[in-house]
C-alpha angles and dihedrals in degrees: 000000000000127000090252089056091052093049090049092049093050088049091052090049092052091048091052095049089046091053091050091052090050090051094054095097093046090054102038103021099087092051093048092048088050090051092050090049091048092052090050091051091048089053093048091050093047092049091048092048092048091049091051091047093050092046090050092051092047091052097048113137120281092258087077114084123226089247090055091049091047090050090052092048090050090050090050090050091049093053102038107021096076092047091052091048090049092050091046090054092051092049093050096048106030103078096034089055090051093048091050090051092049091051093048093047091046092051091049089049092053091048091050092050091050089048089050092054092048092049091049090051089051090048092053091048091050091048091049089054091053099247 
C-alpha cells in the first residue's frame, strides 16, 4: 500500500465521519423535538392543575378560616412549586441545548468533509507523482 493510498483512505474516513455528524439531526431530531413538546405539555398540565387546586382552596366554604386556607396554599406551594420550577427549567433549556449541539456537530462534519476532500486531492497528487 502506497502513501497515496493511505492518504486517500484517511480522507475517505474523514468524509464518512463528517457525513455521520451531519446526519445527527436527521436521526435524532424528531425524537428530541417530541421530548421538548412533551416537556411543554407536562408543564402546561401541571400549571393548569395547580391553578385549579389553588382556586379550590381559595373558594373553600366559609367554615374554613383565612389562616387555614393560607396554610393549605402554602402546603400546595411546598409540594408542587419546586416541581413546576424544575420542569420550567427543563423546558427553557432542553431544546436550545439540542440546537447548539446540532450546530456544533454540523460544523465539525463540514470541516471533516472539507479535510477529506483536501486529503483525497493530496492522495491523487501523490499517486500521480508515483509515490
